[in-house]
C-alpha positions as CSV (number, residue, x, y, z in Angstrom):
1,M,0.0,0.0,0.0
2,K,1.5,3.4,-1.0
3,T,1.9,6.1,1.6
4,S,-0.7,8.4,0.0
5,T,-3.2,5.5,-0.1
6,L,-2.5,4.7,3.6
7,L,-3.1,8.3,4.5
8,R,-6.4,8.3,2.6
9,A,-7.4,5.1,4.3
10,T,-6.6,6.6,7.7
11,A,-8.5,9.7,6.9
12,C,-11.5,7.6,5.8
13,A,-11.3,5.6,9.1
14,V,-11.2,8.8,11.1
15,F,-14.1,10.3,9.1
16,C,-16.2,7.1,9.4
17,Q,-15.7,7.2,13.2
18,L,-16.7,10.9,13.2
19,S,-19.8,10.1,11.1
20,A,-20.8,7.4,13.5
21,H,-20.8,9.8,16.4
22,A,-21.8,12.9,14.4
23,Y,-19.1,15.3,15.7
24,A,-17.6,16.1,19.0
25,L,-19.9,18.2,21.2
26,D,-19.3,22.0,20.8
27,P,-17.0,23.1,23.6
28,L,-18.6,26.5,23.6
29,S,-22.0,25.1,24.4
30,Y,-23.5,23.4,27.5
31,A,-26.1,21.7,25.3
32,R,-26.1,17.9,25.1
33,Y,-27.4,17.7,21.6
34,D,-26.3,14.1,21.4
35,Q,-29.3,13.4,23.7
36,V,-31.9,15.9,22.5
37,K,-32.1,18.6,19.8
38,T,-34.3,21.6,19.4
39,S,-36.3,21.3,16.2
40,A,-38.4,24.5,16.6
41,L,-38.4,27.7,18.7
42,H,-41.3,30.1,19.4
43,M,-40.7,33.4,21.1
44,D,-43.3,35.6,22.6
45,L,-41.5,38.7,23.8
46,K,-42.1,42.3,24.8
47,A,-39.5,45.0,24.2
48,D,-39.2,47.6,27.1
49,F,-36.9,50.4,26.0
50,A,-37.1,52.1,29.4
51,K,-35.7,49.0,31.1
52,K,-33.7,47.8,28.1
53,T,-35.1,44.3,28.3
54,L,-37.0,41.7,26.4
55,S,-39.4,39.7,28.5
56,G,-41.8,36.8,27.9
57,H,-41.2,33.2,27.1
58,A,-39.4,30.9,24.7
59,E,-41.0,27.6,23.7
60,L,-38.7,24.8,22.5
61,T,-39.9,21.8,20.5
62,L,-37.7,18.9,21.3
63,N,-36.4,15.9,19.3
64,W,-35.3,13.3,21.9
65,I,-32.4,11.2,20.6
66,D,-31.5,9.4,23.9
67,K,-34.8,7.9,25.0
68,S,-33.5,7.6,28.6
69,A,-32.5,11.2,29.0
70,R,-34.5,13.3,31.5
71,I,-32.4,16.5,31.7
72,L,-32.5,19.3,29.2
73,D,-29.3,21.5,29.2
74,L,-29.5,24.9,27.7
75,D,-27.2,27.9,27.2
76,T,-28.0,31.2,28.9
77,R,-26.2,34.4,29.9
78,A,-27.5,36.8,32.5
79,L,-31.1,35.8,31.9
80,T,-33.6,36.0,34.8
81,V,-35.8,32.9,34.6
82,S,-39.1,33.1,36.5
83,K,-40.5,29.6,35.7
84,V,-40.3,26.6,33.4
85,Q,-43.1,24.5,32.1
86,A,-43.3,21.3,30.1
87,L,-46.1,19.9,28.0
88,D,-47.1,16.6,29.5
89,A,-48.6,13.6,27.8
90,S,-52.1,14.8,28.4
91,G,-51.5,18.1,26.7
92,K,-51.2,20.2,29.9
93,W,-48.4,22.6,30.8
94,V,-46.9,21.6,34.1
95,G,-44.2,23.3,36.2
96,V,-40.8,21.6,36.3
97,R,-37.7,22.3,38.2
98,H,-34.7,24.1,36.8
99,T,-31.2,25.2,38.1
100,I,-28.8,27.7,36.6
101,D,-25.1,27.3,37.2
102,K,-22.6,30.0,38.1
103,L,-21.4,32.4,35.4
104,D,-18.5,31.4,33.2
105,A,-17.0,34.6,31.6
106,E,-16.8,33.0,28.2
107,K,-19.8,30.6,28.0
108,G,-22.3,32.2,30.3
109,Q,-24.5,29.9,32.4
110,A,-25.7,26.4,31.9
111,M,-29.4,25.9,32.6
112,H,-30.6,22.4,33.6
113,I,-34.3,21.5,33.3
114,D,-35.2,18.5,35.3
115,L,-37.9,16.4,33.6
116,A,-37.5,13.3,35.7
117,A,-40.9,13.8,37.4
118,L,-42.8,13.5,34.0
119,P,-44.0,10.0,32.9
120,A,-42.4,10.6,29.5
121,Q,-40.1,12.9,27.6
122,P,-42.0,16.0,26.8
123,E,-42.4,17.3,23.3
124,K,-42.1,20.9,24.4
125,V,-40.8,23.1,27.2
126,R,-41.5,26.8,27.9
127,I,-39.1,29.1,29.7
128,Y,-40.4,32.4,31.1
129,Y,-37.6,35.0,31.4
130,R,-36.3,38.5,30.9
131,T,-33.0,39.6,29.5
132,S,-30.4,41.8,31.3
133,P,-30.0,45.5,30.2
134,S,-26.4,44.5,29.5
135,A,-27.2,41.5,27.3
136,T,-24.2,41.0,25.1
137,A,-26.2,40.5,21.9
138,L,-28.4,43.5,22.3
139,Q,-27.6,47.2,21.9
140,W,-30.2,49.7,23.0
141,L,-29.8,53.1,21.5
142,A,-31.2,56.3,22.8
143,P,-33.0,58.6,20.3
144,V,-30.0,60.9,20.2
145,Q,-28.0,58.0,18.7
146,T,-30.3,57.7,15.7
147,M,-30.5,59.8,12.5
148,S,-33.8,61.5,13.4
149,G,-33.2,61.8,17.1
150,K,-36.9,61.0,17.6
151,Q,-37.1,57.3,18.5
152,P,-34.9,54.7,20.3
153,F,-33.5,51.8,18.4
154,M,-32.5,48.2,19.4
155,F,-30.7,45.6,17.4
156,S,-29.0,42.2,18.0
157,Q,-25.8,40.6,17.0
158,S,-25.9,36.9,18.0
159,Q,-22.8,35.6,16.4
160,T,-20.8,33.8,17.7
161,I,-22.3,32.7,21.1
162,D,-24.4,35.6,22.2
163,A,-27.9,34.4,21.2
164,R,-27.9,32.9,24.7
165,S,-28.0,36.4,26.2
166,W,-31.5,37.0,24.7
167,V,-33.0,33.5,24.3
168,P,-32.4,30.4,26.5
169,L,-31.6,27.7,23.9
170,Q,-29.0,25.3,22.5
171,D,-26.6,28.0,21.4
172,T,-24.4,26.0,19.0
173,P,-24.2,25.9,15.2
174,A,-24.5,22.2,15.4
175,V,-28.2,22.5,16.1
176,R,-30.7,23.9,13.5
177,F,-34.3,24.7,14.1
178,T,-37.2,26.6,12.6
179,Y,-38.7,29.5,14.5
180,S,-41.6,31.8,14.9
181,A,-42.1,34.9,17.0
182,H,-44.6,37.3,18.4
183,I,-43.0,40.6,19.4
184,E,-44.7,43.5,21.2
185,A,-42.9,46.9,20.7
186,P,-43.7,50.6,21.4
187,K,-46.1,52.3,19.0
188,D,-44.5,53.9,15.9
189,L,-41.6,51.4,15.9
190,R,-41.2,48.7,13.3
191,V,-39.9,45.2,14.3
192,V,-37.9,43.2,11.8
193,M,-36.3,39.7,12.2
194,S,-34.3,37.2,10.3
195,A,-37.5,35.7,9.1
196,D,-40.3,36.4,6.6
197,N,-40.7,40.2,7.0
198,D,-43.8,41.6,5.4
199,L,-43.0,44.9,3.7
200,N,-46.7,46.0,4.3
201,A,-47.0,44.9,7.9
202,T,-48.3,47.6,10.3
203,G,-47.6,46.0,13.7
204,K,-51.2,46.3,14.8
205,G,-51.7,43.6,17.5
206,G,-47.9,43.0,17.5
207,W,-45.4,41.8,15.0
208,D,-45.5,38.1,13.9
209,F,-42.7,36.2,12.1
210,K,-42.0,32.8,10.8
211,M,-38.7,31.2,9.7
212,P,-39.7,28.0,7.9
213,Q,-36.1,26.9,7.1
214,P,-34.0,25.5,9.9
215,I,-31.2,27.8,11.1
216,P,-28.5,27.7,13.8
217,S,-28.9,30.0,16.8
218,Y,-26.3,32.5,15.8
219,L,-28.6,33.6,12.9
220,L,-31.4,34.6,15.2
221,A,-31.7,38.4,14.8
222,I,-34.0,41.2,15.7
223,G,-34.2,45.0,15.1
224,I,-36.6,47.5,16.4
225,G,-36.8,51.2,15.6
226,E,-37.9,54.0,13.3
227,I,-37.5,51.9,10.1
228,D,-38.7,52.5,6.6
229,V,-38.7,50.0,3.7
230,R,-38.2,50.1,-0.1
231,A,-38.7,47.3,-2.5
232,L,-35.7,46.7,-4.8
233,G,-37.0,43.8,-6.9
234,S,-39.6,41.1,-6.8
235,R,-37.8,39.3,-3.9
236,T,-35.4,42.0,-2.6
237,G,-35.8,45.1,-0.5
238,V,-34.0,47.3,2.0
239,Y,-35.0,48.6,5.5
240,A,-33.3,51.6,7.0
241,E,-34.0,54.7,9.1
242,P,-36.2,57.1,7.1
243,K,-33.4,59.6,6.5
244,R,-31.2,56.9,5.1
245,I,-33.7,54.8,3.1
246,G,-33.2,56.8,-0.2
247,A,-29.4,56.5,-0.1
248,A,-29.6,52.8,0.8
249,A,-32.1,52.0,-2.0
250,Y,-29.8,53.8,-4.5
251,E,-26.7,52.0,-3.3
252,F,-28.2,48.5,-3.3
253,I,-30.0,48.7,-6.7
254,D,-28.0,45.7,-8.1
255,T,-29.1,43.3,-5.3
256,E,-31.6,41.4,-7.5
257,K,-28.9,40.9,-10.1
258,M,-26.6,39.6,-7.5
259,V,-29.1,37.0,-6.4
260,A,-29.5,35.8,-10.0
261,A,-25.8,35.7,-10.5
262,A,-25.2,33.6,-7.4
263,E,-28.1,31.2,-8.4
264,S,-26.5,30.7,-11.9
265,L,-23.3,29.5,-10.2
266,Y,-24.5,27.6,-7.1
267,G,-28.1,26.7,-7.5
268,P,-31.4,28.2,-6.4
269,Y,-31.7,30.7,-3.6
270,R,-33.6,28.7,-0.9
271,W,-34.7,31.4,1.5
272,G,-37.6,33.1,-0.2
273,R,-36.8,36.8,0.0
274,Y,-33.5,38.5,0.4
275,D,-33.9,41.8,2.3
276,M,-31.3,44.0,4.1
277,L,-31.5,46.2,7.2
278,V,-29.1,49.2,7.4
279,L,-28.4,49.7,11.0
280,P,-27.2,52.8,12.9
281,P,-23.4,53.4,12.8
282,S,-22.7,51.6,16.0
283,F,-23.2,48.2,14.3
284,P,-19.9,46.5,15.1
285,I,-19.2,44.6,11.9
286,G,-19.6,45.2,8.2
287,G,-22.5,42.8,7.7
288,M,-24.2,39.9,9.4
289,E,-25.7,37.3,7.1
290,N,-28.9,36.8,9.0
291,P,-31.1,34.7,6.6
292,R,-33.8,36.6,4.8
293,L,-32.6,39.9,6.4
294,T,-28.9,40.7,6.2
295,F,-27.8,43.3,8.8
296,L,-25.5,46.0,7.3
297,T,-23.3,48.8,8.5
298,P,-24.0,52.2,7.0
299,T,-20.3,52.7,6.5
300,M,-20.6,50.8,3.2
301,I,-22.9,53.4,1.7
302,A,-20.4,55.5,-0.3
303,G,-22.9,57.2,-2.6
304,D,-21.3,55.7,-5.7
305,R,-22.0,51.9,-5.2
306,S,-18.2,51.4,-4.9
307,L,-18.5,49.1,-1.8
308,V,-21.2,46.7,-2.9
309,D,-18.8,43.8,-2.6
310,L,-20.0,43.7,1.0
311,I,-23.6,42.9,-0.3
312,A,-22.2,40.2,-2.5
313,H,-20.4,38.7,0.5
314,E,-23.4,38.6,2.8
315,L,-25.6,37.3,0.0
316,A,-23.0,34.5,-0.7
317,H,-23.6,33.4,2.9
318,S,-27.0,32.2,1.8
319,W,-25.1,29.2,0.4
320,S,-22.0,29.0,2.5
321,G,-22.7,29.5,6.1
322,N,-26.5,29.7,6.2
323,L,-27.3,26.8,3.9
324,V,-24.2,24.7,4.8
325,T,-23.0,25.7,8.3
326,N,-19.8,25.1,10.3
327,A,-20.7,22.6,13.0
328,S,-18.7,24.5,15.6
329,W,-16.6,27.6,15.5
330,K,-13.4,25.6,15.2
331,H,-14.5,25.0,11.5
332,W,-15.2,28.7,10.9
333,W,-13.3,28.8,7.6
334,L,-16.1,26.6,6.1
335,N,-18.3,29.6,6.5
336,E,-16.1,32.5,5.8
337,G,-13.4,31.1,3.4
338,F,-16.1,29.6,1.1
339,T,-18.1,32.8,1.3
340,T,-15.1,35.0,0.4
341,Y,-14.5,32.7,-2.7
342,V,-18.1,32.9,-3.8
343,T,-18.1,36.7,-3.4
344,T,-15.4,37.1,-6.0
345,R,-17.3,34.8,-8.4
346,I,-20.4,36.9,-8.0
347,L,-18.5,40.2,-8.6
348,E,-16.8,38.7,-11.7
349,S,-20.2,37.6,-13.0
350,L,-21.7,41.1,-12.6
351,Y,-18.8,43.5,-13.1
352,G,-16.2,41.6,-15.1
353,S,-12.8,40.0,-14.4
354,E,-11.0,43.3,-14.2
355,V,-13.0,44.4,-11.2
356,A,-12.8,41.0,-9.6
357,D,-9.1,40.7,-10.1
358,M,-8.5,44.1,-8.5
359,N,-10.5,43.2,-5.5
360,L,-8.9,39.8,-5.2
361,Q,-5.3,41.2,-5.5
362,L,-6.0,43.7,-2.7
363,E,-7.6,40.9,-0.6
364,Q,-4.5,38.7,-1.1
365,E,-2.0,41.5,-0.4
366,E,-3.8,42.4,2.8
367,A,-3.9,38.8,3.9
368,I,-0.1,38.5,3.5
369,A,0.4,41.8,5.3
370,S,-1.7,40.6,8.2
371,L,0.6,37.6,8.9
372,A,3.0,39.9,10.7
373,T,0.4,40.6,13.4
374,I,-1.2,37.2,13.7
375,P,0.5,34.5,15.9
376,A,1.6,31.5,13.8
377,A,-0.7,29.2,15.8
378,K,-3.7,31.2,14.7
379,Q,-2.8,31.2,11.0
380,A,-4.1,27.7,10.3
381,L,-7.5,27.2,8.8
382,L,-8.1,24.5,11.3
383,T,-6.4,24.2,14.7
384,K,-5.5,20.7,15.8
385,D,-5.7,21.5,19.5
386,P,-9.0,21.5,21.3
387,D,-9.9,24.9,22.6
388,T,-12.8,26.4,24.5
389,S,-12.3,30.1,23.5
390,S,-14.4,31.4,20.6
391,A,-11.8,34.2,20.1
392,N,-9.3,31.6,19.0
393,Y,-11.5,30.6,16.2
394,T,-12.9,33.9,15.0
395,D,-11.0,36.9,16.1
396,E,-8.5,36.9,13.2
397,G,-9.6,37.6,9.7
398,L,-7.2,35.3,7.9
399,A,-9.7,32.5,7.5
400,Y,-11.6,34.6,5.0
401,P,-8.8,35.1,2.3
402,K,-6.9,32.0,3.1
403,G,-9.9,29.8,2.8
404,A,-10.9,31.5,-0.4
405,W,-7.3,31.1,-1.7
406,F,-7.4,27.4,-1.0
407,L,-10.6,27.0,-3.0
408,R,-9.2,29.2,-5.8
409,T,-6.2,26.9,-6.0
410,L,-8.4,23.9,-6.4
411,E,-10.4,25.8,-9.1
412,Q,-7.2,26.9,-11.0
413,R,-5.9,23.3,-11.1
414,A,-9.1,21.5,-11.8
415,G,-10.6,24.1,-14.2
416,R,-14.0,25.7,-13.7
417,A,-15.8,23.1,-15.8
418,V,-14.8,20.6,-13.1
419,F,-14.7,22.7,-10.0
420,D,-18.0,24.6,-10.3
421,P,-20.1,21.4,-10.3
422,F,-18.0,20.1,-7.4
423,L,-18.7,23.2,-5.3
424,R,-22.4,23.3,-6.2
425,G,-22.6,19.6,-5.2
426,W,-21.2,20.5,-1.8
427,F,-24.0,23.0,-1.2
428,D,-26.7,20.7,-2.6
429,Q,-25.7,17.6,-0.8
430,H,-25.2,19.3,2.6
431,A,-28.1,21.8,2.4
432,F,-29.5,22.8,5.8
433,Q,-26.8,20.8,7.6
434,S,-24.0,21.6,10.0
435,V,-20.7,20.2,8.8
436,T,-17.0,19.8,9.8
437,T,-13.7,20.1,8.0
438,E,-13.4,16.3,8.1
439,Q,-16.7,16.0,6.1
440,F,-15.4,18.5,3.5
441,V,-12.1,16.6,3.2
442,A,-14.0,13.4,2.7
443,Y,-16.2,15.1,0.0
444,L,-13.1,16.6,-1.6
445,R,-11.3,13.2,-1.8
446,K,-14.4,11.4,-3.2
447,N,-15.6,13.9,-5.7
448,L,-12.5,15.7,-6.9
449,L,-9.2,14.1,-5.9
450,A,-10.2,10.5,-6.6
451,K,-10.8,11.5,-10.2
452,N,-7.8,13.9,-10.3
453,P,-5.2,12.4,-7.9
454,K,-2.4,14.7,-9.0
455,L,-4.5,17.8,-8.4
456,L,-3.5,18.2,-4.7
457,T,-1.0,16.2,-2.7
458,D,-1.7,15.1,0.9
459,A,1.2,17.3,2.0
460,E,-0.3,20.3,0.3
461,L,-3.7,19.6,1.9
462,E,-2.1,19.4,5.3
463,E,-0.3,22.7,4.7
464,W,-3.4,24.5,3.7
465,L,-5.5,23.2,6.6
466,H,-3.0,23.1,9.4
467,G,0.0,25.1,8.3
468,A,0.8,28.7,9.2
469,G,0.8,31.4,6.5
470,I,-0.1,31.0,2.9
471,P,1.5,28.0,1.1
472,A,4.3,28.9,-1.3
473,S,2.5,27.1,-4.1
474,A,-0.5,29.5,-3.9
475,K,-0.7,31.7,-7.1
476,R,-1.2,35.4,-6.6
477,V,-3.6,37.2,-8.9
478,A,-2.0,40.1,-10.8
479,S,-4.3,42.9,-11.9
480,T,-2.9,45.0,-14.8
481,R,-4.6,48.1,-13.5
482,L,-3.1,47.7,-10.0
483,A,0.3,46.9,-11.6
484,A,0.2,50.3,-13.4
485,L,-0.6,51.9,-10.0
486,D,2.8,50.7,-8.6
487,A,4.7,53.1,-10.8
488,T,2.4,56.0,-9.9
489,R,2.9,55.3,-6.2
490,A,6.7,55.0,-6.5
491,G,6.9,58.3,-8.5
492,W,4.8,60.1,-5.9
493,L,6.7,58.8,-2.9
494,S,10.0,59.8,-4.4
495,G,8.8,63.3,-5.4
496,A,9.2,62.7,-9.1
497,T,5.4,62.9,-9.5
498,P,3.9,66.0,-7.8
499,T,0.6,65.5,-6.0
500,A,-1.0,67.9,-8.5
501,R,-0.1,65.6,-11.4
502,L,-1.7,62.5,-9.9
503,D,-4.3,61.5,-12.4
504,T,-7.0,59.9,-10.2
505,K,-10.1,60.7,-12.2
506,K,-10.6,57.1,-13.2
507,W,-9.4,55.4,-10.0
508,T,-11.8,53.0,-8.5
509,S,-12.3,52.6,-4.8
510,T,-10.0,49.5,-4.9
511,E,-7.2,51.5,-6.5
512,W,-7.5,54.2,-3.8
513,M,-7.4,51.5,-1.1
514,K,-4.3,49.9,-2.6
515,F,-2.5,53.3,-3.0
516,L,-3.2,54.2,0.6
517,N,-2.1,50.7,1.8
518,D,1.1,51.0,-0.1
519,I,2.1,54.5,1.1
520,D,1.3,53.7,4.8
521,N,4.5,54.0,6.9
522,K,6.3,55.4,3.8
523,A,4.7,58.8,3.1
524,T,5.6,61.9,5.2
525,A,3.2,64.1,7.0
526,A,3.8,66.8,4.4
527,Q,2.9,64.4,1.6
528,L,-0.3,63.3,3.3
529,K,-1.2,66.9,3.9
530,E,-0.8,67.6,0.2
531,L,-2.9,64.5,-0.6
532,D,-5.6,65.6,1.7
533,Q,-5.8,69.1,0.3
534,A,-5.9,67.8,-3.2
535,F,-8.5,65.0,-2.8
536,R,-10.2,65.8,0.6
537,L,-9.6,62.2,1.8
538,A,-10.3,62.9,5.4
539,K,-13.8,63.8,4.4
540,S,-14.3,61.0,2.0
541,T,-17.8,59.5,2.0
542,N,-16.1,56.1,1.2
543,N,-15.2,54.9,4.7
544,E,-12.7,52.3,3.4
545,I,-10.7,55.1,1.9
546,A,-11.1,57.4,4.9
547,F,-10.0,54.7,7.2
548,R,-6.8,54.0,5.3
549,F,-6.0,57.7,5.0
550,F,-6.4,58.2,8.7
551,R,-4.2,55.1,9.5
552,A,-1.4,56.4,7.2
553,S,-1.8,59.9,8.7
554,I,-1.4,58.6,12.3
555,N,1.6,56.6,11.3
556,A,3.2,59.5,9.6
557,G,2.5,61.9,12.4
558,Y,0.2,64.2,10.4
559,A,-1.5,65.9,13.4
560,D,-3.7,68.2,11.4
561,V,-5.9,65.3,10.7
562,R,-7.1,65.0,14.3
563,M,-10.4,67.0,14.0
564,P,-11.8,64.9,11.1
565,L,-10.3,61.7,12.7
566,E,-12.2,62.5,15.9
567,A,-15.4,63.0,14.0
568,F,-14.9,59.7,12.3
569,L,-14.3,57.8,15.6
570,M,-17.3,59.5,17.1
571,S,-19.7,58.6,14.2
572,V,-18.4,55.1,13.1
573,G,-18.6,52.0,15.3
574,R,-17.4,49.4,12.9
575,Q,-14.6,47.4,14.6
576,K,-12.7,47.0,11.4
577,F,-12.1,50.7,11.4
578,V,-12.1,51.9,15.0
579,V,-10.0,49.2,16.6
580,P,-6.9,49.6,14.3
581,L,-7.1,53.4,14.5
582,Y,-7.2,53.4,18.3
583,A,-4.3,50.9,18.3
584,A,-2.3,53.1,16.0
585,L,-2.9,56.2,18.1
586,R,-2.1,54.4,21.3
587,A,1.2,53.2,19.9
588,K,2.5,56.8,19.5
589,P,3.2,58.7,22.7
590,A,2.2,62.0,21.0
591,D,-1.3,60.6,20.2
592,K,-2.0,58.5,23.3
593,V,-3.7,61.3,25.3
594,F,-5.7,62.3,22.3
595,A,-6.9,58.7,21.8
596,E,-7.9,58.3,25.4
597,S,-9.8,61.6,25.2
598,V,-11.7,60.6,22.1
599,Y,-12.5,57.1,23.4
600,K,-13.8,58.5,26.7
601,K,-16.5,60.4,24.7
602,A,-17.1,57.8,22.0
603,R,-17.2,54.6,24.1
604,A,-20.9,54.9,25.0
605,R,-21.8,55.1,21.3
606,Y,-20.1,51.8,20.5
607,H,-21.7,48.3,20.6
608,P,-20.6,46.1,23.6
609,A,-18.4,44.0,21.3
610,T,-16.6,47.1,20.0
611,Q,-16.1,48.4,23.5
612,T,-14.5,45.1,24.6
613,S,-12.2,45.1,21.6
614,V,-11.1,48.7,22.0
615,D,-10.8,48.3,25.8
616,K,-8.1,45.7,25.1
617,K,-6.2,47.9,22.7
618,M,-6.3,50.8,25.1
619,A,-5.0,48.6,27.8
620,G,-2.1,47.5,25.5
621,K,-3.4,43.9,25.0
């Protein structure tokens, strides 16, 4: 038996064993889903903005796997539970005992529901509870933090393990369930959820929702506020604050085309409608792929549709992540690496290979640059060591481009005629399932490598999955337009090309981002001042450009930028932007006091997740 054959046999044996036992229980969840799984969830909740709480009950429909089990273990965090009931064999709701463990800083609190007194395993349980005002998934905004200043606003961010802070449930991507909800909210506020939102709903008698497709808990989402809606196409629409709805509708006009482009590559869109909610600026991330209703940062509204790749990315999650989901956060690259690859294919389909290549080259360059700041142990797509910290799976962004680069390598070697059906088959065969890397490797070996054994060696596969950095065999994309930009940048940095002679009229957003990346830590304060005076970069409506200009300015010691920089940090809450800027400021003694002063004023405007991240940077961690 050849060594490669032996390795394949060993891998198969390991996978078969994994298949027999599903997969190891999620270390970030208290749920024993090997004994019982939630198949459906119903929420009946009331939003109280004065108390900053949701209160009511959650009803779980249970699928008992172990017929002898009599304890239901759930995940919670800072929930106040008043009572628990179970549906007995006669159809009556009866009270049952429960206990809640001490708080674990990372995982929250295990809740144990004792069902031993019942004659049989119940089909349903109800938990009556209220959330804490400091629930980690929820941000409650005062009217002054919204565009109109008239009404409060609340939104959720459940990923990765924060759904447990607003619903008692099995908070792991290994468990999928359908859900329904009845939500009571103050008059004049609209409620939206990651479910079937009715564009014409009025909220009279409360707001009702159904999600007929099974989802994992991290995709539970809710938003409540002064929200308007515009239809974009027959199955697409956008929700936003009234003062932003027009700009959002203009920016997202190609969404319907994006859905069609993705379908042509990877099969039918299986979620009914694809709508989007543009949140207030404190939303901590670029976008959250909540099914049927993507949550978006307003920082991607540039006024010229130059940042719509973010829409393509969140839409791509409708296949990779939402349809086929990582079984635990250790396998996060199956969500984000696949989605990043699919995003480029959607952009190419709509806007051509030139646009796609520029985006991809920038993505790859930033991935390589990021290696200097990421510990080698965190550079693997899949860690071999067991770990109970979600941060070790999801706090670094390398999984996005590295995972996409791996798939692109397979595509380049196999050819699209072979690779595209292979990838679509992965989505089709694992639809509405939670999967592991081992399952993908088994699928890869059976459906691609068995027919093309020279396409990828075992050593290469090991390097991609478990190695640090980007493998040397990975081919880098080379955009002709970005190559031409290199000479322009070199001439400007040397002084041979005066700022006034920079011909930027036809530059895309991507070209500006690459230019600013490449002059960072090279341009002088005087050069950046000239650049700002010529192109008003500190006041750019494109936040990707403004962020890179501010970062280069801090590193160059261009102090005149402080006023617009403070305005940026006070109005933008996206972690991608604010965390690196605070880190850059804190690293310079001349800027440290300024950074602390700004953060003291801005902190209350940020989402709890952003506060935690910036707190660490300001503490030098």
